[in-house]
C-alpha positions in Angstrom: 131.1 42.6 92.5 133.4 41.9 95.1 132.6 42.4 98.9 134.5 42.3 101.9 133.0 40.2 105.4 133.9 42.2 108.4 132.5 42.0 111.8 130.9 45.2 113.3 132.1 46.8 116.8 129.8 49.6 116.8 126.1 50.0 115.7 125.9 51.3 112.3 122.8 52.7 110.7 121.9 50.7 107.7 124.6 48.4 107.8 123.8 46.4 110.9 124.3 46.1 114.8 126.8 45.6 117.3 128.5 41.9 116.8 127.1 41.2 113.2 129.2 40.1 110.6 128.1 42.4 107.5 129.1 42.1 103.7 130.6 45.6 102.5 132.3 46.9 99.5 135.8 47.0 100.1 136.3 50.8 99.4 133.8 51.2 102.5 135.5 48.7 104.6 138.8 50.2 103.9 138.3 53.7 104.0 135.6 54.1 106.5 135.1 51.1 108.7 138.7 50.0 109.5 140.2 53.3 110.3 137.3 54.6 112.2 137.5 51.2 114.3 134.0 50.5 113.4 134.4 47.0 112.3 137.4 44.0 112.2 138.0 41.0 110.7 135.8 38.4 112.0 138.2 36.0 113.8 137.1 33.6 116.3 138.6 36.2 119.1 137.1 39.4 117.6 134.0 37.1 118.3 134.4 36.7 121.6 135.6 40.2 122.5 132.8 41.5 120.6 130.1 39.2 122.2 130.7 40.7 125.7 130.2 44.5 124.2 127.5 43.4 122.3 125.3 42.6 125.1 126.4 45.7 127.3 125.4 47.7 124.0 121.9 45.8 123.8 121.2 46.8 127.3 121.9 50.3 126.5 119.9 50.8 123.6 116.7 49.0 125.2 117.0 51.6 128.1 117.3 54.3 125.4 114.1 52.5 123.7 112.4 52.9 127.0 113.0 56.4 127.3 112.1 57.4 124.1 109.1 55.8 124.6 108.3 57.8 127.4 109.5 60.7 125.2 106.5 59.6 122.6 103.9 59.7 125.2 104.8 63.4 126.7 105.1 64.5 123.3 101.5 63.3 122.1 99.6 66.5 121.7 102.6 68.9 121.8 102.3 71.9 120.1 105.0 74.7 118.9 104.8 77.9 117.7 107.5 79.8 116.0 107.5 83.2 115.1 109.1 84.5 112.0 109.3 87.2 109.6 106.8 87.1 106.4 106.1 89.2 103.7 102.4 90.6 103.4 101.2 87.8 101.4 102.1 85.4 104.8 105.1 83.4 103.1 108.2 83.3 105.5 111.6 85.0 104.6 113.3 81.6 105.4 111.3 78.2 105.8 111.1 76.8 109.3 113.8 73.3 109.5 113.6 70.4 111.3 116.5 71.8 113.3 114.5 74.6 113.9 111.5 72.3 115.6 114.0 70.3 117.6 115.6 73.2 119.1 112.0 74.6 120.3 111.5 71.1 121.6 114.7 71.2 123.5 114.1 74.3 124.7 110.8 72.9 126.6 113.0 70.0 128.0 112.1 67.2 125.1 115.5 65.5 124.0 114.5 65.7 120.2 117.4 65.6 117.9 117.1 67.0 114.0 117.1 63.7 112.4 114.1 62.6 114.6 111.8 65.4 113.3 110.1 64.3 110.0 108.9 67.2 107.9 106.3 66.6 105.1 107.4 69.3 102.8 108.4 73.1 103.1 107.3 75.3 106.2 107.5 78.4 104.2 104.1 80.1 105.2 102.3 81.4 108.1 100.4 78.2 109.1 99.5 75.3 111.2 101.8 72.2 110.3 101.6 68.5 111.7 104.8 67.2 111.8 106.1 63.5 112.5 108.8 63.0 115.7 110.0 59.3 115.0 112.7 57.4 116.9 112.0 54.5 115.3 109.5 52.7 113.2 106.9 51.8 115.9 108.0 54.9 118.1 106.1 58.1 116.6 103.8 60.8 117.1 102.7 64.3 115.6 103.7 67.6 116.4 101.5 70.6 116.2 103.9 73.7 114.5 102.2 77.1 115.0 104.4 79.1 112.3 103.3 82.8 113.2 104.4 86.1 112.2 106.4 88.4 114.4 105.0 91.7 115.4 106.2 93.6 112.6 105.1 91.2 109.9 101.5 90.7 111.6 101.3 94.6 111.4 101.8 94.6 107.4 100.0 91.3 106.8 97.2 93.2 108.3 97.5 96.3 106.7 97.4 94.4 103.4 94.5 92.4 104.2 92.5 95.6 105.1 93.7 97.4 101.8 92.5 94.7 99.7 88.9 94.2 101.8 89.1 97.9 101.1 89.5 98.1 97.6 87.0 95.1 97.0 84.2 97.3 98.5 85.2 100.2 96.6 85.0 97.8 93.2 81.7 96.2 94.6 80.1 99.8 95.1 81.2 101.0 91.5 79.8 97.8 90.2 76.2 98.6 91.8 
């Protein structure tokens, strides 16, 4: 399959960093990278222009990484409580998403995006979950998420548990 060599003017996830000469498919180059101004032909003049920009961006990335490292330290041991509507068995009417968790952390003053929150599965029951917040391979921490029922749901869950406990006692009394 044919490829095209391009010089990246911006860092692109899963492709390369600023100043890298990458090989991409002609369609990706023609339809996305070139029209968006994310890449150019790797000529000597373009290489010089991008090299100066690369140093500036690397400095910004270092600063961002330092901020993320501080944020990871602050997030260690952090917990988030989410109140949701649930049926009487404790199943949520809508699962808690990474966006919901990121918004809750943002409300507490943490600069976390939904893409930084990694869910191991669906958060669709009243329970305690552990989710990962990851900025880079070596910058991650666990955050506890408590999914609690809202007041109305809690009342129906408690009523259902009491009813099942009463039924179990009644059945036990008949068997004796």
